[in-house]
C-alpha positions as CSV (number, residue, x, y, z in Angstrom):
1,M,0.0,0.0,0.0
2,V,2.9,2.4,0.8
3,R,4.5,1.7,-2.6
4,F,1.5,2.8,-4.8
5,E,1.0,5.8,-2.5
6,E,4.6,7.0,-3.0
7,A,4.5,6.2,-6.8
8,W,1.3,8.2,-7.2
9,L,2.6,11.2,-5.2
10,S,5.7,11.4,-7.4
11,E,3.4,11.9,-10.4
12,Q,1.8,15.0,-8.7
13,R,-1.8,14.5,-9.8
14,T,-4.2,17.2,-8.7
15,R,-7.4,15.6,-7.6
16,V,-8.6,12.5,-5.9
17,W,-12.0,10.9,-5.1
18,A,-12.6,9.1,-1.8
19,G,-15.2,6.5,-1.5
20,I,-16.2,5.3,1.9
21,D,-18.2,2.1,2.7
22,A,-19.6,3.1,6.1
23,G,-20.5,0.7,8.9
24,K,-21.3,0.8,12.6
25,A,-17.9,-0.7,13.8
26,H,-15.6,0.5,11.1
27,H,-15.5,2.1,7.6
28,W,-13.4,1.3,4.6
29,A,-12.1,4.1,2.5
30,V,-10.6,3.9,-1.0
31,V,-9.1,6.8,-2.9
32,V,-8.8,6.8,-6.6
33,D,-7.1,9.4,-8.9
34,D,-8.4,10.9,-12.2
35,T,-7.4,7.7,-14.1
36,G,-9.3,5.4,-11.7
37,A,-6.2,3.9,-10.2
38,T,-6.4,3.2,-6.4
39,V,-3.9,5.4,-4.5
40,W,-5.0,4.8,-0.9
41,S,-7.1,1.9,0.7
42,R,-7.5,1.3,4.4
43,K,-9.9,0.0,7.0
44,I,-10.9,2.8,9.5
45,P,-12.4,2.0,13.0
46,N,-15.4,4.2,13.7
47,D,-13.4,6.1,16.2
48,E,-12.5,9.8,16.3
49,A,-8.7,9.4,16.5
50,A,-8.6,6.8,13.7
51,I,-10.9,8.9,11.5
52,L,-8.7,12.0,12.0
53,D,-5.5,10.1,11.2
54,A,-7.1,8.8,8.0
55,L,-8.5,12.2,7.1
56,A,-5.0,13.7,7.5
57,D,-3.5,11.1,5.2
58,I,-6.1,11.5,2.5
59,L,-6.0,15.3,2.6
60,G,-2.2,15.0,2.3
61,L,-2.4,13.2,-0.9
62,S,-4.1,15.9,-3.0
63,E,-6.4,18.9,-3.0
64,P,-9.2,19.0,-3.6
65,V,-10.7,15.7,-2.3
66,S,-14.2,14.6,-3.4
67,W,-15.9,12.5,-0.8
68,A,-18.6,10.0,-1.3
69,I,-20.4,7.8,1.2
70,D,-23.1,5.1,1.0
71,I,-24.8,5.8,4.4
72,A,-26.1,9.1,5.6
73,G,-27.4,7.9,8.9
74,T,-26.2,7.4,12.5
75,A,-23.5,4.9,11.4
76,S,-21.7,7.7,9.6
77,A,-22.6,10.6,11.9
78,L,-19.1,10.9,13.5
79,L,-17.4,10.7,10.1
80,L,-19.7,13.3,8.6
81,A,-19.2,15.6,11.5
82,L,-15.4,15.4,11.3
83,L,-15.5,16.0,7.6
84,A,-17.7,19.1,8.1
85,A,-15.3,20.3,10.8
86,H,-12.4,20.3,8.3
87,G,-14.4,22.0,5.6
88,Q,-15.1,18.9,3.6
89,H,-18.3,18.0,1.9
90,A,-19.6,14.5,1.1
91,V,-22.2,13.3,-1.4
92,Y,-24.5,10.4,-0.9
93,V,-24.2,7.4,-3.3
94,P,-27.3,5.2,-2.7
95,G,-26.7,1.5,-2.0
96,R,-28.8,0.5,-5.0
97,T,-26.5,2.5,-7.3
98,V,-23.4,0.8,-5.7
99,N,-25.0,-2.6,-6.2
100,R,-25.8,-2.0,-9.8
101,M,-22.4,-0.4,-10.5
102,S,-20.6,-3.4,-9.0
103,G,-21.9,-5.5,-11.8
104,A,-19.9,-3.4,-14.3
105,Y,-16.6,-4.5,-12.8
106,R,-14.8,-7.8,-13.2
107,G,-15.5,-10.5,-10.6
108,E,-18.3,-11.3,-8.2
109,A,-16.6,-10.7,-4.8
110,K,-18.5,-8.6,-2.2
111,T,-16.1,-6.9,0.3
112,D,-16.1,-3.6,2.0
113,A,-12.9,-2.6,0.1
114,R,-14.6,-3.4,-3.2
115,D,-17.7,-1.5,-2.3
116,A,-15.6,1.6,-1.3
117,S,-13.8,1.3,-4.6
118,V,-17.0,1.3,-6.5
119,I,-18.3,4.2,-4.6
120,A,-15.2,6.2,-5.3
121,E,-15.2,5.3,-9.0
122,T,-18.9,6.0,-9.4
123,S,-18.4,9.5,-7.8
124,R,-15.6,10.1,-10.1
125,V,-17.6,9.5,-13.3
126,R,-20.8,11.1,-12.1
127,N,-21.3,14.5,-10.6
128,D,-25.0,14.5,-10.0
129,F,-25.2,13.0,-6.5
130,Q,-26.9,14.8,-3.7
131,A,-24.7,16.5,-1.1
132,I,-25.2,15.5,2.5
133,D,-26.0,18.7,4.4
134,V,-29.1,17.8,6.4
135,P,-29.1,19.0,10.0
136,A,-28.5,15.9,12.2
137,D,-31.0,16.9,14.8
138,L,-33.8,17.1,12.3
139,A,-32.9,13.8,10.7
140,L,-32.8,12.0,14.1
141,L,-36.1,13.5,15.3
142,T,-37.9,12.5,12.0
143,A,-36.4,9.0,12.0
144,H,-37.4,8.6,15.7
145,G,-40.9,9.9,15.0
146,T,-41.3,7.4,12.0
147,D,-40.2,4.5,14.3
148,L,-42.8,5.6,17.0
149,V,-45.6,5.7,14.4
150,A,-44.6,2.2,13.2
151,D,-44.7,1.0,16.9
152,R,-48.2,2.6,17.3
153,V,-49.5,0.8,14.3
154,R,-48.1,-2.5,15.5
155,L,-49.6,-2.1,19.0
156,I,-53.0,-1.2,17.6
157,N,-53.1,-4.2,15.3
158,R,-52.1,-6.3,18.3
159,L,-54.8,-4.8,20.4
160,R,-57.5,-5.4,17.9
161,D,-56.4,-9.0,17.4
162,V,-56.5,-9.7,21.1
163,L,-59.8,-7.8,21.6
164,T,-61.4,-9.9,18.9
165,G,-60.9,-12.9,21.1
166,I,-62.9,-11.3,23.8
167,S,-65.7,-9.5,21.9
168,P,-65.6,-9.2,18.1
169,T,-68.5,-6.7,18.4
170,L,-66.6,-4.4,20.7
171,E,-63.6,-4.6,18.4
172,R,-65.7,-3.4,15.5
173,A,-67.4,-0.6,17.6
174,F,-64.5,1.9,17.6
175,D,-61.7,3.1,15.5
176,Y,-59.0,2.6,18.1
177,S,-56.4,4.4,15.9
178,A,-58.3,7.7,16.2
179,C,-60.5,7.4,19.2
180,K,-58.7,8.2,22.5
181,G,-61.9,7.7,24.5
182,A,-62.1,4.1,23.3
183,L,-58.5,3.4,24.4
184,L,-59.2,4.9,27.8
185,L,-62.3,2.7,28.1
186,L,-60.2,-0.4,27.5
187,T,-57.7,0.6,30.3
188,G,-60.6,-0.1,32.8
189,Y,-63.2,-2.3,31.1
190,Q,-62.5,-4.9,28.3
191,T,-65.0,-7.7,28.7
192,P,-68.8,-7.6,27.8
193,A,-69.6,-8.8,31.3
194,A,-67.7,-6.0,33.0
195,L,-69.3,-3.4,30.8
196,R,-72.9,-4.7,31.5
197,R,-72.1,-4.8,35.2
198,I,-71.1,-1.1,35.5
199,G,-74.0,0.2,33.4
200,Q,-74.2,3.2,31.2
201,T,-74.7,5.8,34.0
202,R,-71.6,4.9,35.9
203,L,-69.6,4.1,32.8
204,T,-70.4,7.6,31.5
205,A,-69.3,9.2,34.8
206,W,-66.1,7.1,34.8
207,L,-65.2,8.3,31.3
208,A,-66.2,11.9,32.1
209,N,-63.8,11.9,35.1
210,R,-61.0,11.1,32.7
211,K,-62.0,13.9,30.4
212,V,-63.2,11.7,27.5
213,P,-64.9,13.9,24.8
214,S,-68.6,12.7,24.2
215,A,-68.4,10.3,27.1
216,D,-72.1,9.4,26.9
217,T,-71.7,8.4,23.3
218,V,-68.6,6.2,23.9
219,A,-70.4,4.6,26.9
220,A,-73.6,3.9,24.9
221,T,-71.6,2.3,22.0
222,A,-69.6,0.1,24.3
223,L,-72.8,-1.0,26.1
224,D,-74.6,-1.8,22.9
225,A,-71.6,-4.1,21.9
226,A,-71.5,-5.7,25.3
227,R,-75.2,-6.5,25.3
228,S,-74.9,-8.3,21.9
229,Q,-72.7,-10.9,23.4
230,Q,-73.6,-13.1,26.4
231,T,-71.0,-15.8,25.9
232,T,-67.8,-15.8,27.8
233,L,-64.9,-16.8,25.5
234,P,-62.0,-19.0,26.7
235,G,-59.0,-17.1,28.1
236,E,-61.1,-14.0,28.4
237,Q,-59.4,-12.8,31.7
238,V,-55.9,-13.2,30.4
239,A,-56.8,-11.5,27.2
240,A,-58.5,-8.6,29.1
241,G,-55.2,-7.9,30.9
242,I,-53.3,-7.9,27.7
243,V,-55.8,-5.5,26.1
244,A,-55.6,-3.1,29.1
245,E,-51.8,-3.1,28.9
246,L,-51.7,-2.5,25.2
247,A,-54.2,0.3,25.6
248,R,-52.0,2.0,28.2
249,Q,-48.9,1.6,26.0
250,I,-50.7,3.2,23.0
251,L,-51.9,6.2,25.1
252,A,-48.3,6.7,26.5
253,L,-47.0,6.4,22.9
254,D,-49.4,9.1,21.8
255,Q,-47.9,11.5,24.4
256,R,-44.4,10.7,23.2
257,L,-45.5,11.3,19.6
258,T,-46.9,14.7,20.5
259,T,-43.6,15.7,22.1
260,I,-41.6,14.5,19.1
261,E,-43.8,16.3,16.7
262,T,-43.4,19.5,18.7
263,Q,-39.7,19.1,18.5
264,I,-39.7,18.4,14.8
265,R,-41.9,21.5,14.2
266,D,-39.5,23.7,16.2
267,T,-36.4,22.4,14.6
268,F,-38.0,22.6,11.1
269,H,-38.8,26.2,11.5
270,T,-35.1,27.0,12.0
271,H,-34.4,25.9,8.4
272,P,-34.0,28.8,6.0
273,Q,-36.5,27.4,3.5
274,A,-39.1,26.3,6.1
275,E,-41.5,29.2,5.6
276,I,-41.5,28.8,1.8
277,I,-42.1,25.0,2.0
278,E,-44.7,25.3,4.6
279,S,-46.7,27.9,2.7
280,L,-47.6,25.4,-0.1
281,P,-51.0,24.0,0.8
282,G,-50.9,20.4,2.1
283,I,-47.3,20.6,3.5
284,G,-47.0,21.0,7.2
285,P,-43.9,20.9,9.4
286,I,-43.8,17.1,9.5
287,L,-44.0,16.5,5.8
288,G,-41.8,19.6,5.3
289,A,-39.1,18.1,7.5
290,E,-39.3,14.8,5.7
291,L,-38.9,16.6,2.4
292,V,-35.8,18.6,3.5
293,I,-34.2,15.4,4.8
294,A,-35.0,13.3,1.7
295,A,-34.2,15.9,-1.0
296,G,-31.7,18.1,0.8
297,D,-31.4,21.7,-0.4
298,L,-34.3,22.0,-2.8
299,A,-32.9,25.2,-4.4
300,A,-29.8,23.1,-5.5
301,Y,-31.8,21.3,-8.2
302,A,-31.2,22.7,-11.6
303,D,-34.9,22.9,-12.5
304,A,-38.2,21.5,-11.4
305,G,-37.8,18.5,-13.7
306,H,-34.7,17.3,-11.9
307,L,-36.6,17.5,-8.6
308,A,-39.7,15.7,-10.1
309,S,-37.5,13.0,-11.5
310,A,-35.8,12.4,-8.2
311,A,-39.3,11.9,-6.7
312,G,-40.3,9.5,-9.4
313,L,-43.0,11.8,-10.8
314,V,-41.7,12.0,-14.4
315,P,-42.5,9.1,-16.8
316,V,-39.5,7.5,-18.3
317,P,-39.3,6.4,-22.1
318,R,-38.6,2.9,-23.1
319,D,-38.0,3.4,-26.8
320,S,-36.3,1.0,-29.1
321,G,-36.1,1.2,-32.9
322,R,-39.4,2.3,-34.3
323,R,-41.1,2.2,-31.0
324,T,-41.2,5.7,-29.7
325,G,-43.3,7.5,-27.1
326,N,-43.4,4.4,-25.0
327,L,-43.6,6.0,-21.5
328,H,-43.6,4.0,-18.3
329,R,-43.7,4.6,-14.5
330,P,-40.1,5.0,-13.2
331,K,-38.8,2.3,-11.0
332,R,-35.6,3.9,-9.6
333,Y,-36.4,7.0,-7.6
334,S,-36.3,8.2,-4.0
335,P,-39.6,7.0,-2.3
336,R,-39.5,9.7,0.5
337,P,-39.9,12.8,-1.7
338,R,-42.6,11.0,-3.7
339,R,-44.4,10.1,-0.6
340,V,-44.2,13.8,0.6
341,F,-45.5,15.3,-2.7
342,Y,-48.3,12.6,-3.0
343,L,-49.6,12.9,0.5
344,S,-49.5,16.7,0.4
345,A,-51.3,16.7,-2.9
346,Q,-54.0,14.5,-1.4
347,T,-54.4,16.9,1.6
348,S,-54.5,19.9,-0.7
349,I,-57.6,18.9,-2.5
350,I,-59.7,18.8,0.6
351,R,-60.3,22.6,0.5
352,E,-61.3,24.8,-2.3
353,G,-58.4,26.4,-4.3
354,P,-56.2,26.0,-7.3
355,N,-55.1,22.4,-6.2
356,R,-58.7,21.1,-6.0
357,D,-59.5,22.9,-9.3
358,F,-56.6,21.1,-11.0
359,Y,-57.5,17.7,-9.5
360,L,-61.1,18.1,-10.7
361,K,-59.9,19.1,-14.1
362,K,-57.8,16.0,-14.4
363,R,-60.7,13.8,-13.3
364,S,-63.0,15.4,-15.8
365,Q,-60.4,14.4,-18.5
366,G,-60.9,10.7,-17.6
367,L,-58.0,10.2,-15.2
368,K,-58.5,8.0,-12.2
369,H,-58.0,9.2,-8.6
370,V,-54.4,8.0,-8.3
371,Q,-53.5,9.4,-11.8
372,A,-55.0,12.8,-11.0
373,I,-53.2,13.0,-7.7
374,T,-49.9,12.1,-9.3
375,A,-50.4,14.7,-12.0
376,L,-51.2,17.3,-9.2
377,A,-48.1,16.2,-7.3
378,R,-46.0,16.8,-10.4
379,R,-47.6,20.3,-10.9
380,R,-46.9,21.1,-7.2
381,V,-43.2,20.3,-7.8
382,D,-43.1,23.0,-10.4
383,V,-44.8,25.5,-8.0
384,L,-42.5,24.6,-5.1
385,W,-39.3,24.9,-7.1
386,A,-40.5,28.3,-8.5
387,L,-41.2,29.6,-5.0
388,L,-37.7,28.6,-3.8
389,R,-36.2,30.1,-6.9
390,D,-37.9,33.4,-6.4
391,N,-37.6,33.2,-2.6
392,R,-41.3,33.9,-1.9
393,V,-44.2,32.2,-0.2
394,F,-47.2,30.7,-2.0
395,T,-50.3,32.9,-2.6
396,P,-53.6,31.5,-4.0
397,V,-53.7,34.4,-6.4
398,Q,-51.1,34.5,-9.2
399,P,-48.8,37.6,-8.8
400,V,-49.3,40.3,-11.5
401,T,-46.2,40.7,-13.8
402,H,-45.5,44.1,-15.4
403,P,-43.7,44.4,-18.6
404,A,-40.1,45.9,-18.4
């Protein structure tokens, strides 16, 4: 390794590309020159001292150094922080791209060194990768919030499954994902017999003391479900305890989600483009934070078409010979920006305005709901990019332009 470093330095080349295959315990870095030859390759423990030593060696090879990495998460947080502290910027090379590019090279071996070499070589021949400049706190909060939402969905599904074994009618009576009063009810009463025993008057008072909205309606619905079943099912008492525990966990998780969403909102509002992004109907602080993390600096895209292509909202041609105009839905795109634009488009059509008018126009042209929403999402990409370009917030009325 020392030999090819010294031989390369003697030729005095001016630029190198560093590819890093990141991991939790260690990274592997490979540096290539402008001809694609490897000039530095080493395993780096995920430790500050080791990373700083490697950073000094690589920066000593040449200036400038173009950095590329395949993970932009917690595993590479220390590495990215040290790069930023030394004025270095890295780009993100998706794992799918690394996997596909590996097939273009000889051999079938799969090692960290080979992946790092592919990352470096790919960043050398392509200059359109996204820079990693997302605030770490916003990325961590959003990822944690997504995990909590997934946990909540899992707990609700488990609760409904266990509750079906006690009373199928009571399980169907409420939407437990949206009705907090029903969850509070299950923390105290889970079986039809217990509900019939307490009666509607005392159950209403019990719910009202816990500040359940429309306590009388919740109590009446629960009592109707309880009266429809007189049979005691096997294992009812054990299942009732599990249901009560799951209900308490969901309520506690809701409080944690409220706290996390407040933190995401406050952190997102510190972003320089937050006001512009949030002004677009249908995009709130949560979706806005996801968009900033997934797409990075939106103003860095050359035009709206590049942003829409990254979100998978632009059809791709599959032409061959005489077959032209053969457009298909893209398969390689970033799903997170697409999710943000699609969900925000769905939300925007609820109220009257240009978004709803555009959606109804597309439906009148024969498009199905999903097709009309996708078309609206594509249109909204143009609007958002124009707002960021002009550095102004969205207004329902188109601004008047005066001739020069």
